[in-house]
NULUM-711853 format. One record per atom (N, C-alpha, C): x, y, z. Coordinates in steps of 0.02 Angstrom, whole numbers, padded with zeros to 5 digits, always signed. Example, Ala and Ser with C-alpha at 12.3 -4.5 7.8 and 13.67 -1.06 7.14 Angstrom:
NULUM-711853
+00660-00284+00390+00615-00225+00390+00660-00165+00390+00642-00112+00354+00684-00053+00357+00645+00002+00394
END
This chain:
NULUM-711853
+08253+04315+04793+08285+04338+04854+08356+04309+04856+08406+04352+04860+08475+04329+04858+08499+04303+04926+08480+04336+04980+08500+04314+05047+08457+04349+05099+08467+04331+05162+08432+04364+05217+08468+04426+05241+08527+04441+05214+08565+04499+05235+08535+04562+05204+08542+04618+05240+08516+04682+05217+08564+04737+05236+08563+04791+05198+08599+04851+05217+08553+04893+05261+08579+04915+05319+08542+04959+05363+08583+05022+05374+08549+05079+05375+08582+05142+05390+08538+05182+05436+08568+05213+05486+08533+05258+05532+08566+05326+05525+08526+05379+05518+08554+05445+05506+08502+05499+05523+08525+05562+05526+08480+05618+05538+08464+05651+05472+08400+05668+05463+08378+05701+05401+08313+05738+05418+08288+05777+05371+08226+05813+05382+08166+05766+05373+08120+05770+05421+08057+05733+05417+08011+05770+05370+07988+05739+05315+07945+05774+05268+07878+05796+05298+07853+05760+05348+07788+05777+05378+07793+05835+05427+07842+05832+05473+07846+05883+05526+07894+05940+05508+07939+05929+05460+07988+05980+05442+08044+05987+05493+08046+05941+05542+08099+05943+05592+08152+05891+05576+08208+05897+05609+08261+05847+05601+08238+05782+05634+08249+05726+05602+08224+05662+05626+08278+05608+05621+08272+05559+05666+08313+05499+05660+08280+05454+05608+08319+05436+05557+08293+05397+05501+08326+05329+05500+08291+05281+05469+08318+05214+05458+08306+05197+05385+08361+05178+05352+08355+05157+05282+08373+05083+05278+08330+05045+05244+08341+04974+05236+08341+04957+05161+08392+04920+05141+08397+04898+05072+08407+04822+05071+08361+04786+05038+08366+04713+05040+08427+04684+05006+08453+04717+04955+08511+04691+04919+08573+04731+04936+08624+04698+04958+08687+04731+04977+08726+04748+04914+08747+04812+04910+08790+04833+04855+08843+04881+04882+08884+04908+04838+08939+04951+04859+08916+05023+04875+08857+05043+04853+08831+05110+04866+08788+05109+04928+08820+05115+04987+08784+05108+05050+08746+05171+05071+08750+05225+05032+08715+05287+05050+08651+05297+05009+08638+05255+04960+08581+05263+04916+08540+05199+04912+08478+05206+04890+08435+05148+04878+08398+05126+04940+08354+05079+04931+08315+05053+04986+08257+05099+05005+08228+05085+05063+08170+05123+05087+08187+05157+05153+08173+05222+05158+08187+05260+05220+08123+05269+05259+08129+05268+05325+08071+05282+05368+08093+05324+05427+08047+05366+05451+08060+05409+05509+08051+05366+05571+08103+05365+05614+08098+05330+05678+08078+05377+05734+08106+05438+05734+08091+05486+05787+08099+05557+05760+08043+05594+05754+08049+05665+05733+08071+05708+05791+08092+05769+05776+08109+05817+05828+08176+05805+05862+08222+05772+05828+08287+05757+05858+08330+05820+05858+08356+05837+05917+08401+05895+05924+08474+05875+05913+08493+05816+05939+08563+05795+05932+08568+05720+05943+08622+05693+05915+08640+05623+05927+08716+05620+05933+08739+05585+05984+08811+05579+05997+08827+05505+06008+08888+05487+05988+08911+05419+05996+08975+05418+06037+08984+05368+06077+09046+05356+06113+09069+05285+06099+09134+05275+06098+09163+05211+06080+09210+05188+06135+09199+05129+06162+09237+05104+06219+09303+05074+06194+09358+05105+06215+09425+05082+06198+09452+05045+06259+09454+04979+06254+09477+04939+06311+09553+04926+06309+09588+04958+06261+09660+04947+06257+09699+04996+06300+09667+05050+06322+09702+05101+06363+09685+05091+06436+09734+05093+06478+09722+05088+06550+09716+05158+06578+09661+05171+06613+09649+05235+06644+09643+05225+06719+09687+05255+06757+09684+05250+06830+09657+05315+06858+09602+05310+06896+09572+05369+06927+09600+05377+06997+09608+05439+07020+09630+05449+07089+09578+05421+07138+09600+05402+07196+09555+05376+07247+09502+05428+07263+09439+05407+07264+09384+05452+07280+09361+05493+07221+09385+05478+07160+09365+05516+07100+09291+05506+07086+09258+05561+07067+09187+05557+07051+09175+05529+06981+09228+05529+06939+09221+05506+06870+09231+05431+06867+09177+05393+06873+09181+05320+06871+09172+05293+06801+09158+05336+06752+09146+05313+06684+09210+05285+06653+09269+05306+06676+09331+05285+06645+09372+05239+06690+09344+05216+06745+09381+05173+06791+09388+05104+06760+09446+05074+06768+09456+05006+06743+09507+05004+06689+09493+04966+06638+09544+04954+06587+09525+04986+06520+09493+05042+06521+09475+05075+06458+09448+05144+06468+09427+05174+06411+09398+05240+06413+09352+05251+06354+09306+05299+06361+09260+05317+06307+09295+05366+06261+09291+05354+06195+09319+05398+06144+09262+05427+06103+09273+05488+06076+09223+05521+06034+09224+05496+05963+09280+05467+05942+09287+05443+05873+09318+05374+05874+09304+05335+05821+09335+05269+05813+09349+05260+05739+09411+05248+05723+09432+05239+05654+09466+05171+05648+09436+05125+05612+09464+05057+05606+09527+05056+05563+09544+05111+05531+09602+05113+05488+09666+05135+05524+09662+05151+05588+09722+05173+05624+09759+05113+05652+09825+05119+05662+09863+05063+05690+09840+05044+05760+09814+05092+05799+09792+05077+05867+09733+05029+05869+09688+05034+05822+09628+04990+05822+09640+04924+05786+09692+04921+05746+09710+04859+05709+09651+04831+05668+09609+04876+05642+09553+04854+05601+09494+04828+05640+09497+04831+05706+09443+04804+05748+09391+04857+05765+09334+04835+05788+09280+04879+05811+09286+04887+05887+09254+04939+05914+09256+04947+05987+09216+04893+06022+09231+04882+06085+09196+04832+06125+09123+04851+06137+09112+04916+06148+09044+04942+06160+09036+05009+06124+08972+05026+06109+08955+05090+06080+08900+05121+06123+08911+05184+06142+08862+05222+06181+08826+05270+06135+08760+05275+06141+08719+05318+06099+08681+05365+06145+08687+05431+06131+08651+05482+06170+08611+05523+06121+08545+05524+06129+08499+05557+06083+08455+05605+06122+08450+05668+06099+08407+05717+06129+08353+05736+06078+08290+05735+06100+08235+05750+06055+08181+05791+06092+08141+05827+06053+08084+05863+06080+08024+05817+06076+07994+05804+06134+07936+05760+06138+07872+05797+06117+07817+05760+06111+07753+05789+06089+07729+05845+06135+07748+05842+06200+07727+05895+06247+07773+05956+06244+07822+05957+06198+07867+06013+06190+07929+06011+06234+07933+05963+06278+07991+05956+06323+08047+05917+06289+08109+05940+06301+08167+05903+06277+08181+05844+06323+08197+05788+06293+08216+05730+06333+08278+05698+06302+08323+05675+06346+08384+05642+06324+08382+05568+06342+08399+05527+06294+08402+05454+06303+08474+05432+06294+08498+05388+06338+08566+05362+06333+08563+05287+06341+08597+05252+06297+08603+05180+06301+08671+05159+06275+08688+05098+06287+08749+05071+06257+08738+04998+06239+08776+04976+06191+08770+04907+06168+08838+04877+06159+08842+04813+06172+08903+04775+06161+08903+04752+06088+08962+04755+06057+08969+04730+05989+08997+04660+05993+08967+04613+05958+08987+04543+05962+09035+04522+05906+09037+04560+05853+09082+04544+05797+09135+04599+05796+09192+04588+05828+09241+04640+05838+09296+04640+05785+09309+04584+05754+09362+04579+05705+09333+04571+05635+09369+04593+05584+09344+04588+05515+09334+04514+05494+09283+04503+05453+09273+04437+05424+09321+04430+05364+09354+04374+05361+09398+04361+05303+09374+04297+05270+09363+04301+05206+09338+04242+05169+09392+04215+05124
END
């Protein structure tokens, strides 16, 4: 065993059992440069219709009019649909938070949407 670090990938792919689109997790114990291959994949959730990500940009100030119903952007930032660490605006950093919205068909045939967000604790690149 080289270390406790592992490559993890989450993606959408076809579930071999159900034939539906599924949220997958791939884990590879040894880190290498080919992050799209190797390791073991497992189905986390079959029947996924869509997955969307939002990225919290705290560098932009957004002022909402008084009484605005849109409270998602109030304060010192806004949600973005894309985040590219290679642009001058991000300076190689990661977003402060990531929002995940997933819609799936449940066992009873009903569609259900799940939304969560997480804070990222390692925002700047590691330099050795």
